[in-house]
N, C-alpha and C positions, 0 to 999 in steps of 0.2 A: 540074604536080605533083599533078594530080587523082587519078591512079591510086594513087600512093603514099599521099597523105593520106586518101583515101576508102576504100581497100581494105587496102593493106599495113600502114600504120601502126596502124589499129585492131586488126588481127590481132596484130601484134607487141606492142602494149600490153596485150593480154589474156594473153600467155604467162606461165606461172607464177603465174596468179591476179593478174596485174597487177604482179608484182615486176620492177622495172626492171633489176636486175642479172641476173636469170635471162634476160630478153629479150636483154640485151647479150651474154651468153656464148653463148646459142643462135645469135644472128646471126653472131657471130664464127666459131663452129664450122662453120656452113653456108657462109660465105664461104671458109673455109679448105679446104673439101672440093670446091669447084667445079672441074670438069675444064677442061682447056685450051681445048676448043672453046667452052665457055660464056664463059670469060674473053675469048676473041677476039671473040665476038659482042658482049659488053658494051662492049668498047673501041671497036668500030666505031660503037656507038650513042652512047656518052658521051664519047669522046675528043675533045679540042679542042687544037689546037696554036697557041700564041702565045708563042714562046720569048723568054726574057729572061735576062740574066746579072745576078746579085746576089751581093755579097761573093765574087766569083770563081767562083761555081757557076752553071752553065747549067740553067735550069728550062724544061721544055716548055710549061708555063703557070703562072699566078700563084696557083693555088688549091691549098692543101695540106690534108692531114688533120692535125688537132691531136693532140698527145700526150694520152694517156689513153684513146683509142678502142681501140688495139691495143697494149697495154702490152708484151706479150711477143712481138710480131711474128708471131703465128700465122697471120695471113691476109694477109701482105704482097703476094702477087701480085694479090689482088683489088682493092686500092685504085687502082692505075693503070688497071685495067680499068673502074673506076667514074668515071674522068675526072680523078682527082687528079694534079696536076703534081709533087707531092712528098709524102712521107709522113714523119711524125715519130713514132717509136715511144717507148715508155716512158710515164711516167717509170720508169727502172730504177735499182736501188740495188746497191751492192757486195755486200750480203748478201741472200739470198732472204728475203722476209717476207710474212706473210699479210695485212697491212693491218689496218684497224680492224674491230671487230665488226659483223656484219650485224644489221639492215638498215643500209645505208650509201649508198644511191643512190635518189633520189626525183625523180619528175617533178612539176613545177609546170605542169600541162597548160594551164590557162587563160592563164597567163603566158608559155607557151612557154619555160620555164626548166628547169634541172636543179639540184638540190642534191646535192652529193656530199661524203662524208667517207671516201673510199676508203682513204687512208693509204698510198699507194705500194705497194699489193699487187702483187708481181711475183716471178718465178722467179729473179731475180738476174742480175747482169751476165754471169757465166760462161755461164749457160744461154742467154742471148740471143746471146752471141758464137758459141756452138756452132751455134745455129739459123741465124745469118746466114752462117757459114762453109759450112754445108751447102746453103743456098739459092743462094748466088752473088749477083752484082750484080743490083739491080733495074733496071727500065727508066727509073725516075725517081730524082731525088736522095733520099737517105735522111738524115733528121735523127734523132739519138738524144738523148733528154732524160735527163739524169742528176740524181738526187736523193740526199739523205743517208739512209743506213740509220737507222732509228728508234733502234736500240740504240747507235749511235755518238754519243758526246758531242760537243757543238759544238766543243770544243777539238781534236777529232780529225777534224773535217769535211773539211779539205783532203785529207788522206790517203785518206779514204773516197771522195771524188769522184775522186781520182787513180787509185785501184784500178779503178774502173769505166772511167775514160778509157783506161787502158792496155789493158784488155781489148777495148774497143769502138771506139776511134778508127780502127783500120784499115778498118772497115766503114762509116764515117760520111762523108757529104758535108759535114755540119756537126754540131756538138755544141751542145745547148741546156743551159744550167746553170739548173736549176730551184731557185731559192732563195725562191720566193714561194707555194708551196702553203700553205694555212691548216691542213692536216690532219696535219702532222708537228710535234710540239711544238718550239718554238724556231727552226724553220727560217727564218722571215722575218727573224730577227736577222742572217742571213747577207747580207741586203741592205745592211747597214751598210758604210760605205766601206772600213774596214780589212779586213773579212772578204771582201768581194768582190774587193778588190785582191789579197789572198793567193790566192784561188781562181784568178783570171785569170792570175796569175804562174805558178802551178803547172801550169795546163792549157795554157800557151802551146805551140804546136806547129804541125804542118803543116795541121791541120784548123781551119776557122773555128769560133770559139766565140761563141755568142750568150747573152745573159743574159735570162731571163724574169722580168718584174717584176709586182708586184701592183697592182691598180687602186686599192687603199686607201692607197697612199703619198701623202703631201702633195707639192705641187710642189717645195718646197725639198729634200725628201728625194730626189725623182727627179732633180733637177738635180745634187745631190751625187753620186748614183750614176752619172749620165751622165759626169760629169767623170772619175771613176775608170775607167769603161769606155773612155773616149777615151785616157786616160793609159796604160792597160795592154793595149791592143791588142784589145779586144773587136771582133768582126766586125759585131755588130749587136745589136738589142734585139727581144725578143718581148713585145708588149704587147697583151693583158694575161692574167694568170691569173684565177682565179675571185675573187669578192668576198665579204667577210663581211657586207656590207650586205644588207638585205632590201628596199630600196627598189624599187618597180616590181612587186612581187608583187600579183596580183589578189586580190580579197577571198576568192574561193573557194580560193585557195592559201595563205591566211593561216596555216593550221595548220603550214606548213613554216617559218614565221618562227622558231620555237623549235628547229628541228632544227639541230644543229651541222653545220658544213661550209661549203664554198664554193658560191656561186650563179653559174651561167652562163646563157647564153641571152639572150632578148630584154630582160630587166631590166638587163643589162650593156651593151647596145648603145651608149647615149650616153656612159657613163663610159669605156668602152674607147676610143672614138673621141677623146674629150677627151685621154686620156693619150697616144695616138698623135700627136695634133696638138702637144701640149706637147713630147714627145720630139723630134719632127722640128724644131720651131722652136728649142728650147733647144740642140740639138746642131748646128744650122746645116746639117742634112741630111747630116752626116758619119757618122752611124750608120744604116745601112739598118734598116728596121723590118718585122717580120712582124706584121701586125695581126690580132688574134684576140679574140673576145668579142662575142657577140650578133649575128653576121652571119647574118641570117635571110632575106635576099633579095639579089638582084643590086644593088638600090639601096643597101642597107646596105654592101655591099662597095665600091660606087662612092664612097660617102661616106668610107669608110675609106681608100681610095686618095687621095681629095682631101685628107684630113688628113695624108697623108705616108707611108702604108704602101707598101712596094715589093712585098710579097707578103701574102696573107691565108691564114688557116686556118679550117677549119670543125670544129665539134664538135656543139654543141646544135642548130645549124641543120640539120646532116645528119640528126640523130635525128628532128627534127620535119618536115623538108621532103624528105628523101631525096636520091637521086643527081641528080635534075633540077636541084637547087640548085647542085650542082658545075658542071654544064654552063652554066647561066645566068650564074653568076658569072664563069666562065672566058671566056665570050663577051663579057661586058660590061666586062672588066678593061681600064681605060685609065689607069694611074697616071701622074702627072706625071713629066717627065724628072728633076726634082730628087729624086724619091723613090727612084730606082734608083742604087745606087753599087757 
């Protein structure tokens, strides 16, 4: 990872005068414009095959790109070329929305973390459906993360999710129901048992539906949610989203403690793993888990697999460590047999 961390990352972190969102958009646009020969060369270098079937979907390897990195799916062909075995786009909402006011994305460099309060900025479900129809099938499974439009009241949330589902499920290998972002007012209330039951009932269909949960839930709350997921046919759990906690921030990143938003990256590593272990134990392995949160090394991923994850996703780790992390995690992935269902 030396070339990325010593050369590429410092250059990327200087873009836009150090503005993290500027660097993010610049990188996405460059990845989206890569010609086919470049993508082929990248895939030869970073590609790694270790197939597995989870919740009825066959994955070429166990390492995925987490939602939030490519919300509108503008660089989809690039992610398999960088070694990812699956890609999750979104979070997308039924209605296009600009998200929260800028600045809304911050690097906690010393802590290897990210604070974001993006607020589901995206072009809307219809625009993503049009893009996916034009692109055609990916070489790897595609997950689509659905969220609630900010202007939609909680009382109408089910119909809002259902609007996105109807538009997008034909293109998805799985659907992720995001009810755990801290950046949309009231959204986490949808993790309550009655609300998640109504959502899962409405979204029942031919495509596996997974529920993404927050790391800030108590164990009794998680246990109640898992019971509902098992009773209403959820295909799995994505654990976890970002945290409202600021534990683990280095002193030099202390100024970010007062910034609103969710924290991801290394400060979340231990808590995300704890939640994965609890979900796996509490569900008796009946709910496959995509483990996400603070995977900054192949060892972090191995520990996540040992905790019960069947698959893992990268976000902050990819930002700080680059594509070599994808390859090292894919090579080292050895989840237990009980983690795969």
